[in-house]
C-alpha positions in Angstrom: -14.6 -18.5 5.9 -14.4 -15.6 3.5 -14.0 -16.1 -0.2 -12.0 -13.6 -2.2 -11.1 -12.8 -5.8 -7.4 -12.7 -6.6 -5.8 -11.5 -9.9 -2.1 -10.9 -10.7 -3.0 -9.4 -14.1 -1.0 -11.6 -16.5 -1.6 -10.8 -20.1 -1.4 -14.0 -22.0 -3.3 -15.2 -25.1 -6.2 -17.7 -24.9 -4.4 -21.0 -25.7 -7.5 -22.2 -27.6 -7.9 -19.2 -30.0 -4.5 -17.3 -29.7 -6.4 -14.1 -29.0 -4.6 -11.8 -26.5 -6.6 -8.9 -25.0 -5.3 -5.4 -25.1 -4.1 -3.7 -21.9 -7.2 -1.6 -22.0 -9.4 -4.7 -22.2 -7.5 -6.5 -19.5 -7.7 -3.7 -17.0 -11.4 -3.0 -17.7 -12.0 -6.8 -17.2 -10.4 -6.6 -13.7 -12.9 -4.0 -12.7 -15.8 -5.9 -14.2 -14.8 -9.1 -12.5 -14.6 -7.4 -9.1 -18.1 -6.0 -9.6 -19.3 -9.5 -10.4 -17.5 -10.9 -7.4 -19.3 -8.6 -5.0 -22.7 -9.5 -6.5 -21.7 -13.2 -6.1 -21.0 -12.9 -2.4 -17.2 -12.6 -2.4 -16.0 -10.5 0.4 -12.8 -8.9 -1.0 -10.7 -8.5 -4.1 -6.9 -8.8 -4.1 -4.8 -7.2 -6.9 -1.2 -8.2 -7.4 1.7 -5.9 -8.2 4.6 -6.6 -10.7 6.9 -4.4 -12.7 8.6 -4.9 -16.1 6.9 -8.1 -17.2 3.8 -9.4 -18.8 2.1 -9.2 -15.5 0.6 -5.8 -16.5 -1.0 -5.0 -13.2 1.6 -2.6 -11.7 -0.5 0.0 -9.8 -3.0 -1.7 -7.5 -4.3 1.5 -5.7 -5.3 3.1 -9.0 -7.3 0.0 -10.1 -8.8 -0.4 -6.6 -10.0 3.2 -6.8 -11.9 2.3 -10.0 -13.4 -0.8 -8.4 -14.4 1.3 -5.3 -16.6 3.5 -7.5 -18.6 0.5 -8.8 -18.9 -1.5 -5.6 -20.2 -0.7 -2.1 -19.3 -3.6 0.2 -16.2 -5.3 -1.3 -13.0 -5.1 0.7 -10.3 -3.6 -1.5 -7.0 -5.4 -1.0 -3.7 -6.4 -2.6 -1.9 -9.6 -3.3 0.8 -8.5 -2.7 1.9 -4.9 -2.6 5.7 -4.8 -2.9 6.6 -2.9 0.3 10.3 -3.7 0.1 10.5 -1.9 -3.2 8.2 1.0 -2.6 8.5 4.1 -0.4 6.3 3.5 2.7 5.3 7.2 2.8 4.0 7.1 -0.7 2.2 3.7 0.0 0.5 5.1 3.1 -0.7 8.1 1.1 -1.9 6.1 -1.9 -3.8 3.5 0.1 -5.2 5.9 2.6 -6.6 8.0 -0.3 -8.5 5.0 -1.6 -9.6 4.2 1.9 -11.2 7.6 2.4 -12.8 7.6 -1.0 -14.3 4.1 -0.4 -15.5 4.8 3.1 -12.9 2.6 4.9 -12.9 -0.5 2.7 -9.1 -0.8 2.1 -6.6 -3.2 3.5 -3.0 -4.0 2.3 -1.4 -7.4 1.9 2.4 -6.8 1.6 5.1 -9.1 0.5 8.9 -9.1 -0.1 8.8 -10.1 -3.8 11.8 -12.3 -3.4 10.8 -14.5 -6.3 11.5 -11.6 -8.7 14.9 -10.3 -7.7 15.4 -8.2 -10.8 12.5 -5.9 -9.6 15.0 -4.6 -7.0 17.3 -3.6 -9.9 14.4 -1.6 -11.5 14.1 0.4 -8.3 17.8 1.0 -7.8 18.0 -1.5 -4.9 20.3 -4.4 -4.1 18.4 -7.7 -4.0 20.7 -8.7 -1.1 19.0 -6.0 1.0 15.5 -7.4 0.4 14.9 -8.8 3.9 16.2 -5.6 5.6 14.1 -3.4 3.3 11.0 -5.5 3.9 11.4 -5.3 7.7 12.2 -1.5 7.7 9.5 -0.5 5.2 6.8 -2.7 6.7 7.3 -1.4 10.2 7.3 2.2 9.0 4.2 1.6 6.9 2.3 0.2 9.8 3.3 3.2 12.0 2.4 5.7 9.3 -1.1 4.3 9.1 -1.6 4.3 12.9 0.4 7.3 14.2 0.7 11.0 13.6 3.6 13.3 14.3 5.9 10.4 13.6 9.7 10.7 14.2 12.0 7.9 13.0 15.7 7.2 12.6 17.4 7.0 9.2 17.8 3.6 7.7 17.5 2.7 4.0 15.4 5.9 3.7 15.9 9.3 5.4 14.6 9.9 8.9 11.2 11.5 9.5 10.7 14.4 12.0 7.2 14.8 13.4 5.7 13.6 10.1 2.0 12.9 9.5 1.0 11.2 6.3 -2.2 12.6 4.7 -4.9 11.7 4.3 -5.4 9.8 7.4 -7.2 6.4 6.9 -10.9 6.5 7.2 -10.7 3.9 9.9 -8.3 1.0 10.9 -6.5 0.0 7.7 -5.3 -3.6 8.2 -1.9 -4.5 7.0 -1.6 -8.3 6.2 1.8 -10.0 5.7 2.2 -12.3 2.8 4.6 -15.1 3.5 5.1 -18.7 4.5 8.5 -19.8 3.4 10.6 -17.8 5.9 10.3 -18.0 9.7 11.5 -14.5 9.8 8.5 -13.2 7.9 6.2 -15.4 10.0 7.6 -14.0 13.2 7.4 -10.4 12.0 3.7 -10.9 11.1 3.0 -12.2 14.6 5.0 -9.5 16.3 3.1 -6.7 14.4 -0.3 -8.3 15.0 -0.8 -8.6 11.3 -3.0 -11.2 9.6 -1.0 -13.8 7.6 -1.6 -14.5 3.9 0.1 -17.7 2.7 1.7 -18.0 -0.7 -0.1 -21.3 -1.2 -0.1 -21.3 -5.0 3.4 -22.7 -4.8 2.8 -25.8 -2.7 0.0 -28.0 -1.3 -1.8 -26.7 1.8 -0.1 -29.3 4.1 3.3 -27.8 3.4 2.3 -24.6 5.2 1.0 -26.3 8.4 4.3 -25.8 10.4 4.4 -22.1 9.5 0.8 -21.6 10.5 1.4 -23.4 13.8 4.5 -21.2 14.4 2.5 -18.0 13.6 -0.2 -18.9 16.0 2.3 -19.7 18.8 4.1 -16.4 18.2 0.8 -14.5 18.1 0.0 -15.9 21.6 3.5 -15.1 22.8 3.1 -11.4 21.9 -0.3 -11.3 23.7 -2.4 -9.7 20.9 -6.1 -9.3 21.6 -8.3 -11.5 19.5 -7.5 -14.6 17.4 -4.9 -14.6 14.6 -6.2 -14.5 11.1 -4.9 -16.7 8.3 -5.6 -16.5 4.6 -4.4 -18.5 1.6 -4.7 -18.3 -2.2 -5.3 -20.9 -4.9 -5.6 -21.3 -8.7 -9.3 -22.0 -9.3 -11.3 -23.3 -12.2 -14.9 -24.5 -11.9 -17.3 -26.0 -14.5 -20.5 -28.1 -14.6 -18.5 -31.3 -14.1 -15.0 -32.0 -12.7 -14.1 -33.6 -16.0 -15.1 -30.5 -18.0 -13.2 -28.2 -15.6 -10.0 -30.3 -15.9 -10.2 -30.5 -19.7 -10.8 -26.8 -20.1 -8.2 -25.7 -17.6 -5.2 -27.9 -18.4 -4.0 -26.1 -21.5 -4.5 -22.7 -19.8 -2.8 -23.8 -16.6 0.1 -25.4 -18.5 0.7 -22.2 -20.5 0.6 -20.1 -17.3 2.8 -22.4 -15.3 5.6 -22.6 -17.9 5.4 -18.8 -18.5 5.8 -18.2 -14.7 8.8 -20.5 -14.5 10.5 -18.7 -17.4 9.7 -15.3 -15.7 11.1 -16.4 -12.3 14.3 -17.8 -13.8 14.8 -14.7 -15.9 14.2 -12.4 -12.9 16.1 -14.5 -10.4 19.0 -16.4 -12.1 19.6 -19.8 -10.5 16.0 -20.2 -9.3 14.9 -23.8 -9.7 12.6 -24.8 -12.5 9.4 -26.5 -11.5 8.0 -28.5 -14.4 4.3 -28.5 -15.1 2.6 -31.6 -13.6 -1.1 -31.2 -13.9 -2.1 -34.1 -11.6 0.3 -32.9 -8.9 -1.1 -29.4 -9.0 -4.6 -30.6 -8.9 -3.7 -32.4 -5.6 -2.0 -29.3 -4.3 -2.3 -25.6 -5.0 -5.2 -25.8 -7.5 -8.9 -26.0 -6.7 -10.5 -27.4 -9.8 -13.7 -29.2 -10.5 -17.5 -29.1 -10.3 -19.1 -26.8 -7.7 -19.5 -29.8 -5.4 -15.9 -30.8 -5.9 -14.7 -27.2 -5.3 -16.7 -27.1 -2.0 -15.1 -30.3 -0.8 -11.6 -29.2 -1.7 -12.1 -25.8 0.0 -13.3 -27.6 3.0 -10.1 -29.7 3.2 -8.0 -26.5 2.8 -9.9 -24.9 5.7 -9.5 -27.9 7.9 -5.8 -28.3 7.1 -4.9 -24.7 7.7 -7.7 -23.2 9.8 -8.3 -20.6 7.2 -10.3 -17.4 7.6 -10.1 -16.4 4.0 -9.4 -18.1 0.6 -8.5 -15.9 -2.4 -9.3 -17.6 -5.7 -7.5 -16.8 -8.9 -9.6 -17.6 -12.0 -8.1 -15.4 -14.7 -4.6 -16.9 -15.1 -3.1 -18.0 -18.3 -5.4 -16.4 -20.8 -8.8 -17.6 -19.6 -11.2 -15.5 -21.6 -13.0 -12.7 -19.6 -16.5 -14.1 -20.3 -15.4 -17.5 -18.9 -14.0 -15.8 -15.8 -17.3 -14.0 -15.2 -19.2 -17.3 -15.7 -17.1 -19.0 -13.1 -17.5 -16.2 -10.6 -21.3 -16.4 -11.0 -21.2 -20.2 -10.6 -19.2 -19.8 -7.4 -21.7 -17.3 -6.1 -24.7 -19.5 -6.9 -23.3 -22.9 -5.9 -20.2 -22.6 -3.7 -20.5 -19.4 -1.6 -23.8 -20.5 0.0 -22.1 -23.8 1.1 -19.3 -21.8 2.9 
């Protein structure tokens, strides 16, 4: 199983000191952490995308280009790119550019962004059209990356006539689908032959078993060559002992969780509030503890979901950058070899 680094780029203060990094410091830290992850044996880095909030990471391909220049093996990915909001022609051009610069190390994980309905307002779109936009834009993005002289019919965007996006990808540029709460998304991923990334920071791994089973059944139904690929993501914190990891992480995790709930309800009026329950999260979407505990927990995740990749998010809620680097190094020394 591959281990990956995930960041969404929230800009929150350290709850212990009240110190909040600048946007310059936060973005430079993202690059430094990716470099450390490659050295530690992580296989990929996933950058999130948000707009108009204190998630300050809004342009993944730009940051991935910076990471590409300081790494040589790391797969450069997203978590997730908002394909429903963005123009697929522009997306194909941006990510193919990073791909040719990096020698073919780019992939894209796309998502609908339905937890943040107000984002559609920012882009002049109707949130009610999110599913249709996602389907249309994703299909077009996949075709743009695979085909030349492309002709399409008009939909939410104008038709294309014998159009070829440039540059062409350096090689096959995988497009993953992020989803796990909608059978429509699961079926679309399987139809397109796309790897599946589960939104497993929102529920325990077992909650996604039915969706993974459906994805694998639909994959076989469509007759794709090779096995289906499944990834998941988790909130991660590792320290010398499980007790130390829990004590250090709880105030940070609580600050982050409550901030996310406020953000979701602000962007999507009527969305349910999920109160912070540390013990429940430790039993579900969080992987927290000593290196040995983390290895055991990751093993259970893999057994439950048949995972090919797990993306770990260390920097949420104001965890200081030096602590994030320390955890990445610990994972490389004591967890990655076990996987």
